[in-house]
C-alpha positions in Angstrom: 110.6 85.8 85.6 107.8 86.7 88.0 105.5 89.4 86.9 104.9 92.1 89.5 101.7 93.9 90.0 100.4 97.0 91.8 96.7 97.9 91.5 96.0 98.0 87.7 99.7 98.0 86.9 101.4 94.8 85.6 105.1 95.5 85.3 107.1 95.0 82.2 110.8 95.7 82.4 113.8 95.5 80.1 114.4 92.1 81.7 110.9 90.8 81.1 110.6 87.6 79.2 107.2 88.6 77.9 105.2 91.7 77.0 101.9 90.7 78.8 102.1 93.6 81.3 100.8 97.1 80.8 103.3 99.2 82.7 106.9 99.7 81.5 109.2 100.4 84.4 112.4 102.0 83.2 114.4 101.4 86.4 115.8 98.2 88.0 113.4 95.4 87.8 111.2 94.5 90.8 112.3 91.6 92.9 109.7 91.7 95.7 107.2 93.9 97.5 107.5 96.3 100.4 105.2 96.5 103.4 102.8 98.7 101.5 102.5 96.3 98.7 104.6 98.3 96.2 107.1 96.4 94.0 110.7 97.1 95.1 114.0 96.5 93.3 117.1 94.6 94.7 118.2 97.7 96.6 114.8 98.1 98.3 113.7 101.1 96.3 110.1 101.3 95.3 109.4 100.7 91.6 106.8 103.5 91.2 107.4 107.2 91.1 105.7 108.9 94.1 106.1 112.3 92.6 104.4 111.5 89.3 102.2 108.4 89.6 98.8 109.1 91.1 98.5 105.4 92.1 101.4 105.8 94.6 100.0 106.2 98.1 102.4 109.2 98.7 101.4 111.0 95.5 100.6 114.7 96.1 98.1 116.3 93.8 99.0 119.8 92.9 96.5 122.6 93.2 96.2 122.9 89.4 95.3 119.2 89.2 92.5 119.4 91.8 88.9 120.7 91.7 86.2 121.3 94.3 83.8 118.4 94.6 80.4 119.6 95.8 79.4 116.3 97.2 82.5 116.0 99.4 82.7 119.7 100.1 86.5 119.8 99.4 89.0 119.5 96.6 90.1 116.3 95.0 92.2 115.4 92.0 90.5 115.7 88.6 89.7 112.8 86.4 91.7 114.6 83.7 94.9 114.7 85.9 94.7 111.0 86.6 93.9 110.3 82.9 96.9 112.2 81.8 99.2 109.9 83.7 97.5 106.8 82.3 97.7 108.1 78.8 101.4 109.0 79.2 102.0 105.4 80.4 100.0 104.1 77.4 97.4 102.5 79.7 93.7 102.6 78.9 91.4 103.6 81.8 87.7 104.3 81.6 86.3 107.4 83.4 84.8 105.1 86.1 88.2 103.4 86.5 89.8 106.9 87.0 87.1 107.8 89.6 87.8 104.5 91.5 91.6 105.3 91.4 90.9 108.8 92.8 88.8 107.3 95.6 91.7 104.9 96.3 94.1 107.8 96.4 91.7 109.6 98.8 91.7 106.5 101.0 95.5 106.6 101.2 95.6 110.2 102.4 96.2 111.0 106.1 93.2 110.8 108.4 93.1 114.6 108.7 92.8 115.1 104.9 89.4 116.8 104.2 88.4 114.4 101.4 89.2 111.3 103.5 87.1 112.6 106.4 84.2 113.6 104.2 84.2 110.3 102.3 84.0 108.3 105.5 81.5 110.6 107.2 79.1 111.0 104.3 79.4 107.8 102.3 80.6 105.0 104.5 77.4 103.0 104.0 77.4 103.2 100.2 79.1 100.7 97.8 81.8 101.9 95.5 79.5 102.3 92.5 77.1 104.4 94.4 79.9 106.6 95.8 81.2 107.2 92.2 77.7 108.0 91.0 77.3 110.5 93.8 80.7 112.2 93.4 80.7 112.2 89.6 77.0 112.3 88.5 78.1 112.6 84.9 79.6 109.1 85.1 76.4 107.4 86.1 75.8 104.2 84.2 72.6 104.3 82.2 
């Protein structure tokens, strides 16, 4: 059986022949990908919960799971809120990984989203590591 992937997720399902993945999808097994690159089941439904998974492009961060980021000048999801989902899914992610996934989430937001605009206006010429170091100074590699 083909193993389906999305970002850091490698799907394991009840039908999987092996346990080499890191994400256990409880629904129908993926059979392909949609136009956004998300795994879909045989009925065409996405195999990732948009309401709960912060990796889903349509995920909406709640106000209690965001904080003001001084460097961007707007609110973005917290590292803790992303980490909670990863822990609940039994997936290890470093704080820098979480920061990367938050930036990825910001990139998926609509063009009029304040974080997306600020990210492109202020940091378009930096590489990803420099952006993470700027937005989360406490994560700077020594």
